[in-house]
Structures are given as structure tokens and as C-alpha cells.
N, C-alpha and C positions, 0 to 999 in steps of 0.2 A: 844557147844564149837567146833570151827573149828579144822580141822586136822593140826597138827604141824609137820614141817620138822625138820631137825637136826640143822639148823642154828638159833641161838637165835635172838629174836627181841628186842623190848624195851618196857618199861612200863611208863605210864603216870598216875600220882596220882592226885586226886582232888575230888571234888564233881561231880558225874557223872549223867547226865540225861539219863536214860535208858528207853526203852519202858514200863517197869514196874513201873517207877517212879524215884524219886531223891534218889541217894545213896550218903550219906554224906561222908563216908570214902570209896571212890571208887578207882578203878584202871582200866585202859584200857591197854591190852596187844596187841601190834601191831607187825606183822611179814609179811615181803614182801608186805607191803602196805595194808594189810588186818587186820581187827580186829579179834583176836582169842579169846579174853575174854573181857567182860565189865560188871562190877558189883562190889560187895563188895570186898574190899581188903582182908578181912579175909577168903574169899572163893577162893582166887586166886589159881588155880591148881599148884601143886608142880612142874610140868614141866616148869612153867614160873617164879617161884619165884627167880631164880638166874639171871634172865635177868637184864641188866643195866637199870637204869632210863633214861628217855628221856633227850635230850640235854638241856632242860630247867627245872629248879626246879619249880614245880607247886604248886600254892596255890590259887585255884579258882574253877570256874565252867566249866566243860567240856560238850559241847553240840554238836549236829550234825552240819556239815557245811551247809550253806544256799544254796538253789537251786532257781535261778532266771529265770523264764520262759519268762520274758518280759523285755528286756533291749536292748536299741538301740546303746549303746556305752559308752564311758567314756575316761577320760584322753586325751581329744582332738580328739578322733577317733570316727567316725560314721561308723557302719557296712555297710552302703550303699556304702561307698567309700574306706574303709580300705583295705590295702594289708595285707599280712600275718603278717608283723611286727606290723601293727596297731591293728589287732585282738589280737595279743599277749600282746601288751601294755594295751589294754582295759581289757583283762582278768586278767593281773597282778594287775591293779588298783582295780578291783572288788574283786579279791582274798584278797587284803590287807584290805578289808572291810567285809570279812567273806563269800563271795560267793565262793563256791567250785565247783558248776556245774551251767551252764547257757545256754540259747538259744540266739544265735545271732538273733536279731529281725530286720526285714526289715520295710520299709515304703511303702506306696502306691506309686508305681513308674511304669515306663514302663517295659514290659517284659524283654527287653534287660538288663536293670539295675538289675532286680532281677536275671536274668541268671548269671550275673557277681558275685553277692553276693554268690550265691550257689556254683559257681566254686571256689571262694576264700576260703570259709569256708570248703568245702569238702577237698580241698588240705591241709588246715591248720590241719584238724582233722587226716590226714594221717600220720602226724609226731608226735613226743612226745610233749605233751602239759604240760609244767611245772607249769602252774598257774591254774586258774579256768578252769575246763574241759568244753569245748564247746560241748554239747551233740547233737547239731543240730541247726536247723533254725526255727524260728517262723515267718511266713508270716503274718504281720499285714496289711492286704489289699493285692491286690488292690480291693478286692471284697466287698466293703463297700457301705454305703449310701451317695450319694452326698448331702443329707440334713444335715448330721452330719460328715463333714470331719475333724473337729478339726484341728490338725496341719498336716493333710495329704493333699497333693496336689490334688485338685479335677480334674485336667486335666487328671490324670492317673486312675481315678476310672472306673472300668468295672464290668459287671455282673460276678457272679461266673462262672469259666471256667474249667470244668473237663479235657478238652484236654490239657491245660497248665499243670495242676497238673500231669496228666499221663506222659507227656513228662519229667517233672522234676523228677518224681519218677523213670523213666527208666534211666535217666542220673545219678541220685544221689540217689540210693536206701536207704531208711531209713533216709535220711538227714533232710527232713521236718518233724518236730515233732508237730507243732501246726499251724493252719490256722485260722485267724480271718476273719469273714464275717458278712454281714447284712442278717439275715435269711428271711427278707421279699422280697429280690431281686429274680428276676426270675432265676431259676436254682439252688437256694440255697439248696433246699431239696435233690436234686440228688447229689450235692457236699458234703453235710453233710454225706449222706449215703456212698459215695465213701471214704471219710476220715475215718470214723469210722470202715469200713471193713478192713482198713489197720492199725488200731491202732493209727491213728493221731488224736490229740485233735481238735475237731471242736468247735470253740469259737465264740460267738457273740460279736460284738463291732462296734462302729460308726454306729449305727443302728436306724432306725425310726420305728422299729417293734412295733406293738400292742401286748398286753398281749397274745392274742389268737394265734398270729403268732409265738411267742416264744415257747409256749406250743407245738404247732404242730412241730416246729423244734426239740424240745427235744424228741418228739415221734420218730423223724427220727434219733436221735442219738446225737444231739447237747449237749455238756456236760460241757461247761465252758463259763464264761463271762469275757471279758477283762476289766480292770480298772473300776470296778462296780461303777455306778452312773455317771461316766464321759462319755459324748458323747453317750447318749442313752435316749430314751423317759423316763421321770421321773414317779415316783409313784404319782397317783392322786386317790382319793377315788372312783371316778366313772370310771376312765380309769387307771388301774394299770400299764399299759405300760411295757416296757422292764424291768425296775427296779423292778416292782412288781412281774413279772414272775421269775426273778432271785432270789428274796427274798423268794418266796413261793415254788419253785420247787426244791426238794432235789436232782434231777438228775444233776443240774447245779452247778458246783463249781464256786466260786466267787473270782476273783482277786481283790486286793485293793492296792492303793498307799497310804501308811501310812506316809505321810509327813506333815500333818496339813495344807496343801494347797489345795490338790485335794478333800479331803473328811473330813468333820468335825469329830472329835473323837467320838461324840455321834452317828453319823451315822455308823461309823465303829463298835462301840459297838453293835448297833442294828443288823447290818449285821452279826456279829460274833455269836450273840445269835440265830438268825434265821437259819443260815447255820450250826451251831454246829461245834464241833472241827474238823470234817472231811471235811467241806465244804469251808473253807477260805484259800486263797493263797495270801501270801505277795509277791508283786512285786515292782521293782523300777521304771520301765518305764524310766530309766535313758537315757539321751542323751549325746552327746559328751562333754558337759560342765561339767559333773559330775567330781568332783575332781579339777576343775579349778576355777579361780576367775570370778567375774562378767565381762560381756563384750558382744561382738557381736559374734554369732555362727550361726550354721545352723542345722536343723534337716531334713534329706533327702535333698531336694533342696529348702527348704524354710528358709529364714533368721529368726534368733531368737535373742532376747535380753534377757540376764540374769541379773537381778537386785535383790540384796539381796537374791541370791540363787534361785530365782523363774524364770523359763524359760517361756517366752511368745513369740508368733509370733510378729516379728517387725512391720509388716503391719496390724496386728489385735491384739492389746494388750489385748483384752478380751479372747483370745484363749491361754490356757496353751499349752506348747509345750514340752511334756514329763516332766522330772524332773531332779534334780541333786541329788536325793536321793541315799543312799547306803543301802544295806540290814541290816547292823548292826544298822543304825539309825532307819530304819523302824521297826526292831525287838524291839528296846527300846521303840519306840512310841506306839506300840501295848500294851506293858505292862504298861508303865508309864502314858500314856494319854488315851488310849482306854480301859484300865482295864482288859486286858486279863491276864490269868495266864501264868507263865513261860512255863508250859507244852503246853498250847494251842498256845502260840505265836511261840514256837519252831515247833510245828506241821505245822502251817501255813507257816513257813519260810523254812521248810526242808522236812518233810514227805509228806505233801499234794501235793506240786509240783513234788516230786519224783513219786508219784502215777500217777499224770497227765501225766508224761513222760513214765509210764510203767517201771520205774527203781527202784521201791521200794525194790526189792530183793537185790540191790547192794548199794544203798545210802539212806539217809533220816533219819536213826536212828543209834544209837551207840549200835551195837550188833554183835556177832560173825558171821563171814562170809561176812560182808559188807566192802566196801572200807573205809580205815581209813581217812575219811574227818572229821576233828575234830577242834572245836574252843575252845579256852580258854578265859573265861571272868572273870573280877574281880567282886567285890561286887556291883559296880555301873553299871554293864553290859557293861563295856568298853572292847574292844577286846585287848587281850594280846598275843595271839598266834594263828596261823593257820597251820594246817597240811592237806595236800592234798595227798591222796594215801600214807599216812604215812610219807611224807616228810615235815619237818618244813620249811615253807616259809620264805624267807629273803627279806625284803622290805627296 
């Protein structure tokens, strides 16, 4: 139980998903944006019993807010081009779909373009963030393989460059939280070592790596895979490839886009079983069209056509270009289509990505001492309420 000051907080009643399991008659006590109690209502400490109930009468399931470590934008805004207002509007859209913490994710682009994104996000983070909290930046490239560009512009692909990273870290300490690279590229091992020494997630993606190269990269510290199965060498029984290494090496956490488009639900189920409850991370990989209707858009500097909610490169219709997924839809898909339990789906959407960010002491579960990032769901797993730092969001 966290320390309590003299000012009363408020109480949220419902079915509460705690680290110990589901509490059917539960309550969460929130004070100054922090959870001070989460558990059975009958064990609510006397000090909290007189607090007012929340602004909303609750009759549903309370789970931790979602943490999306791989999202390129939303509501018409791409983080590669967004100003502070655009970042805020994208964060508001994703908050309305259950995301309470996120990484603004870049595309493979020129150094100057990435410089600009870092400057905008750093400035945005220096002010109050009323919606989803932008914990930092995920650089998806430009250190990837030209053989697997996907929806990345191959003109800007370069080998891993520690000098660029050192410059960015000097200018914006702690802002970069994840870097995606192709581990088979020259300089990748030194880059991975540099990243992990600073607590930055080193993730493979858009890679032509053989199984053995991925294992060697994991030995150097590589610890995550972006959008598993997409844009990487596939599993073959004589050449396990990147996918085989991700499936078999417990040191590598596996991101997955659970939209029924990028990965078959059976493959998600297999991935979840092999990685275990601690190894799966739900992401959206959402682009600017998320939350909008079908039409013509862009991801980075490449034109995209969205039809029936599916984003593809306009000039290469075989290439998926991010997604229009939201975390609440992906969360439901994990449970309803891929067969995960509520507990495991929540861990994939909240705690595991929080651990990836090194933020598990402050977010990712509903327990005393953590930020009050809370979602209210109904019996059909529809989102009915979002609290970020104890503040009920209004959309």
C-alpha cells in the first residue's frame, strides 16, 4: 500500500485485474494520479473508505492501460511530419482507444528528417501531456536491410551508425527508447552493444538475417523483434531464418500486429505459446490513417492507399504499409481470435511493453505505487472509460 497524504482521492469499483489475478468485487483507490490500493473491496483500508466514488459509476472490468511501443501516427498525423499539435491529436486518438503510454515511431528517412522528429517530440514531452504519455521515440530504421524495406523508403537505408546515435543521445538524453535494425548489417553488433549499455531496446526488423546471425546478435544483447513474421526471413525446416530464431530464443521478445491482416491468428497462437506470457508484445504499427476512412495517405514519404481498413503502398500493392489498428481492437483479437487468456493478453498489451521500456515500476499493472493508467471494459471487451494519471479522459 502506497503512502497516503491528507487530501482524499477517489475510488473505482469493478472487476479488477491485478498482478495476482482477477478480483471480482474489487476497487482501485487513486490519489494524486497514483494507485494507492488495488484489490478486494472488502480489504479496502479504512483510510480510504470514506473517499468519493469516481466520476463514473462502474460496472465492468478494470485493466491496466495499454502501452504501444510501435506506432507511427493516427488521426491524420504522421510523426515524421507532425508538429506539437499533431503529436497531441495522435496521442488523443490512441488514448481514446486505450493507449496510455506510447513511443512515437519514425520511418527510414534522412538524418535531417529524423533530427526534426526528435526535436519535436522532445519539446512536446517537456510540457504537460494530457493524453497518451509519449515516453520517447522508437527509431524504425534507417539501419535496416535493403532486401526487406517493406513500406520503408530504400533511398534512405544506411548501415548502423553509432556516431548518429551518440549525437542524438547527447542532444536528447533518454529520448530514444528503441532502435530497429537488421542484425546482419555491418556495424550492427557494435550498435547493439552500444544500445543495450544505455538501456535502449535493440530490436531486429526488416532483416535478411539467417538464424545464426540472429543468435549472434542476441549474444551481443539484441532483445526484441518488431512485427514478428513481417519483413524478415521466414521459418523453413532447413533454414530457420529470422523467424525461427525469434520463436526459439527466449532472450528475444516478439512484437505482433494482431489485426487479422499481418499475421494469421494460428501463427499468433503459436508465437504466444512459444514465447510464453512474458515474451509477447502487442503493437499497432498504426499509421496516419488510423481512425480515418479509406483513401489516399502517406507513411513517411511513400504514398499509401487504404481500402477496407487495410493500408498498402500505392505503387506496390503487395506491401502492407503499417496498419489502421488500435490497441483495444488488437487486445480483443488476441483473446477472441488467437485464443489468449485475458491475463496473457493484458500482459502482452501492458506489462511486457512496459518492461521493454524499463518502466515496469511505474506502469503496466494495477497495483499500489504505479501511475493510475486504467481502462474500463464491458463484458464484450468494449472500451467504456480511460484514466491516465488518474484523470478521466474526455473524448
